[in-house]
C-alpha positions as CSV (number, residue, x, y, z in Angstrom):
1,M,98.9,111.9,140.4
2,E,97.1,114.9,140.2
3,K,93.3,115.3,139.5
4,F,92.4,115.6,135.9
5,K,89.6,115.5,133.7
6,V,88.6,112.6,131.3
7,I,86.4,111.8,128.6
8,I,85.6,108.0,127.9
9,V,84.6,107.0,124.4
10,E,83.2,103.6,124.2
11,D,80.0,102.1,122.1
12,V,79.4,98.9,124.2
13,P,77.3,99.6,127.4
14,L,78.8,96.6,129.3
15,E,82.4,97.7,128.7
16,M,81.3,101.3,129.4
17,K,80.2,100.2,132.7
18,G,83.4,98.3,133.5
19,T,85.7,101.2,132.3
20,L,83.9,103.4,134.4
21,G,84.2,100.8,137.3
22,I,88.0,100.5,136.9
23,I,88.2,104.5,137.0
24,R,86.0,105.0,139.9
25,N,88.1,102.4,141.7
26,D,91.5,102.5,140.9
27,I,92.1,106.2,139.6
28,P,90.1,108.4,142.0
29,E,91.9,111.3,140.8
30,A,90.2,111.1,137.3
31,E,87.1,113.3,137.0
32,V,84.8,111.7,134.1
33,I,83.3,114.8,132.6
34,G,81.5,113.0,129.6
35,T,80.9,109.8,127.7
36,A,80.3,109.4,124.2
37,S,79.3,106.1,122.5
38,N,79.8,107.5,118.9
39,E,81.3,110.7,117.0
40,S,78.8,113.1,117.3
41,E,78.3,112.3,120.9
42,Y,82.1,112.8,121.4
43,W,82.5,116.2,119.5
44,K,79.3,117.4,121.5
45,V,81.0,116.4,124.8
46,L,84.4,117.9,123.9
47,K,83.1,121.0,123.0
48,Q,81.1,121.4,126.3
49,Q,84.5,121.0,128.6
50,L,88.1,120.3,127.5
51,P,89.4,117.1,129.2
52,D,93.1,116.4,130.4
53,L,92.6,112.9,129.0
54,V,90.4,111.2,126.4
55,L,89.9,107.1,126.9
56,L,89.1,106.3,123.5
57,D,87.9,102.9,122.1
58,L,88.4,102.1,118.4
59,G,86.0,99.8,117.2
60,L,82.9,102.5,117.3
61,G,79.5,101.4,115.8
62,G,81.4,98.5,113.9
63,S,84.2,100.8,112.4
64,T,87.7,100.5,113.2
65,T,88.7,103.6,111.1
66,I,86.4,106.4,113.5
67,G,88.7,105.9,116.6
68,V,91.6,106.5,114.6
69,E,89.9,109.7,112.8
70,L,88.9,110.9,116.3
71,C,92.2,110.5,117.7
72,R,93.8,112.1,114.7
73,S,91.5,115.1,114.8
74,T,91.8,115.7,118.7
75,K,95.3,116.1,118.8
76,E,95.5,118.4,115.8
77,M,92.8,120.8,117.2
78,H,94.1,120.2,120.7
79,P,97.8,118.6,121.0
80,N,97.9,119.1,125.0
81,V,94.8,116.6,125.4
82,K,96.2,112.9,126.0
83,V,94.7,110.1,124.0
84,L,95.0,106.8,125.5
85,I,93.5,104.0,123.5
86,F,91.5,101.2,125.4
87,T,90.5,98.7,122.4
88,G,89.3,95.2,122.2
89,E,91.2,95.5,118.9
90,I,93.4,93.0,120.0
91,L,94.7,91.5,116.5
92,N,94.6,94.2,114.3
93,E,98.0,95.3,114.4
94,K,97.5,97.6,111.1
95,L,95.3,99.6,113.4
96,W,97.6,100.2,116.0
97,V,100.0,101.7,113.5
98,D,97.7,103.7,112.2
99,V,96.5,105.0,115.6
100,L,100.1,105.5,116.8
101,D,100.8,107.6,113.3
102,A,97.5,109.7,114.4
103,G,99.2,110.7,117.4
104,A,98.2,108.0,120.2
105,D,99.7,108.5,123.6
106,G,99.4,104.8,124.2
107,I,97.4,101.5,123.5
108,I,96.0,99.3,126.2
109,L,94.5,96.2,124.7
110,K,91.5,94.9,126.6
111,T,93.1,91.6,127.5
112,G,95.4,90.5,130.3
113,E,96.2,93.3,132.7
114,L,93.4,95.7,131.3
115,L,93.7,99.4,132.2
116,T,95.7,100.3,135.3
117,R,96.6,103.0,137.5
118,N,100.1,103.0,136.5
119,D,99.2,103.2,133.0
120,V,97.2,106.3,133.4
121,Q,99.6,108.0,135.4
122,S,102.6,107.2,132.8
123,V,100.2,109.0,130.1
124,M,99.5,112.2,132.5
125,D,103.1,112.6,133.4
126,G,103.7,112.9,129.9
127,K,105.5,109.3,128.8
128,Q,104.8,108.4,125.1
129,L,103.9,105.3,123.7
130,V,102.4,103.6,127.2
131,F,101.4,100.2,126.3
132,N,100.1,97.3,128.5
133,E,101.8,93.7,128.6
134,P,100.0,92.1,125.8
135,I,101.0,94.7,122.9
136,L,104.5,94.8,124.5
137,R,105.1,91.0,124.2
138,K,104.4,91.4,120.9
139,I,106.6,94.7,120.3
140,V,109.8,92.8,122.1
141,E,109.0,89.8,120.0
142,R,108.9,91.6,116.8
143,F,111.9,93.4,117.8
144,K,114.1,90.3,118.8
145,R,113.1,88.9,115.5
146,A,114.3,92.3,113.8
147,V,117.6,92.4,115.6
148,N,118.3,88.6,114.9
149,A,117.5,89.0,111.0
150,Q,120.1,92.1,111.0
151,L,122.5,89.9,112.8
152,A,121.9,86.8,110.3
153,K,122.5,89.4,107.2
154,Q,125.6,91.0,108.5
155,E,127.0,87.1,109.5
156,A,126.0,86.2,105.8
157,L,127.6,89.6,104.3
158,V,130.9,88.3,105.8
159,N,130.8,84.9,105.5
160,Y,130.2,85.2,101.7
161,E,132.4,88.3,101.1
162,I,129.5,90.5,99.8
163,D,130.2,93.7,99.5
164,E,128.2,97.0,99.1
165,Y,127.8,96.8,95.4
166,D,127.2,93.1,95.6
167,E,124.1,93.5,97.8
168,R,123.0,96.6,96.0
169,F,123.0,94.3,92.7
170,L,121.1,91.5,94.4
171,R,118.6,93.6,95.9
172,H,117.6,95.5,92.7
173,L,117.6,92.3,91.0
174,A,114.9,91.0,93.6
175,L,113.0,94.0,92.7
176,G,112.8,93.1,88.9
177,Y,115.4,95.6,87.5
178,T,117.5,94.7,84.5
179,K,121.1,94.8,84.7
180,E,120.9,98.1,82.2
181,Q,118.4,99.7,84.6
182,I,121.0,98.9,87.7
183,T,123.9,100.7,85.9
184,T,121.8,103.6,85.9
185,L,121.6,103.8,90.0
186,R,123.4,106.7,91.4
187,G,126.7,105.5,92.6
188,M,126.8,102.4,90.9
189,P,130.0,102.4,88.6
190,F,129.6,99.3,86.4
191,G,128.4,98.7,83.3
192,V,126.4,95.7,82.0
193,K,129.4,93.7,81.1
194,S,131.1,94.5,84.6
195,L,127.6,93.4,86.3
196,E,127.7,90.1,84.3
197,K,131.1,89.1,85.6
198,R,129.7,90.2,89.2
199,Q,126.9,88.1,88.6
200,S,129.0,85.2,87.6
201,E,131.3,85.7,90.6
202,L,128.1,85.6,93.0
203,M,126.9,82.5,91.6
204,R,130.7,81.1,92.6
205,K,130.3,82.3,96.1
206,L,126.7,81.2,96.8
207,F,126.5,78.1,95.0
208,P,129.8,76.6,95.3
209,D,129.3,73.2,94.5
210,S,127.8,74.5,91.1
211,V,127.7,77.4,89.0
212,T,125.8,76.1,85.9
213,G,121.9,76.3,85.2
214,I,121.7,79.2,88.0
215,N,120.2,82.0,86.5
216,A,119.3,85.3,88.4
217,T,116.0,84.5,90.1
218,R,117.9,81.6,91.8
219,L,120.7,83.5,92.8
220,V,118.2,86.1,94.2
221,V,116.3,83.2,96.3
222,R,119.5,82.0,97.3
223,A,120.6,85.5,98.7
224,L,117.2,85.5,100.5
225,E,117.7,81.9,102.0
226,L,120.9,83.1,103.3
227,R,119.6,86.4,104.8
228,I,121.8,88.4,102.5
229,L,118.7,90.2,101.5
230,D,115.6,91.2,103.7
231,L,112.4,90.3,102.3
232,D,110.8,92.9,104.5
233,N,113.5,95.5,103.4
234,L,113.6,95.2,99.9
235,E,113.7,99.1,98.9
236,P,115.2,100.4,95.8
237,D,118.1,103.0,95.7
238,E,117.8,106.4,94.4
239,E,117.9,106.4,90.4
């Protein structure tokens, strides 16, 4: 790894000391050209000399949004500067998403293996989305659940003979659309009477032992239970 310049942004003195120790002992190629404990100090240091890498904590002064905005502004003004998040926000997944949207090159959580030479080298080599094991484990778990949910949906569609229009009809019922509103959707070639007939057929498919006393709400709940509908992806079509 070639020599590079880094600014460290961290508001907890003990953690700043620890981060400096990691860099000094494990990443000798890194030249720390400045440190900052808050937003104003960061901009002052950045104006003095442009770094190759910003090692950025998110929770500055008790605020989690300052770090996100520092990342966003830095990437907008200096897109070639790498921003690696090194944060103790180990449970705030929404914050991880926000900072990735802000252009962060990676996120290292302050747990487990912490910051390693390989992590920093990956970022400096241009690799995007560098994560350490704690966040990777969560990403993999979410990925597996998403794949399994998709497979369960595909199996349900086949087993219950659900076609594209059935799925769209059920999805919009789940979103609170009336049958009249559903008929206005682009590419939905059915009138209200046809949808009522389709609903009866779906009741027969999803409740093979009984079709009495089943309303649209029970039908939608059953579709969710069978994974025909995905609760996390209930989006309306264009009208």
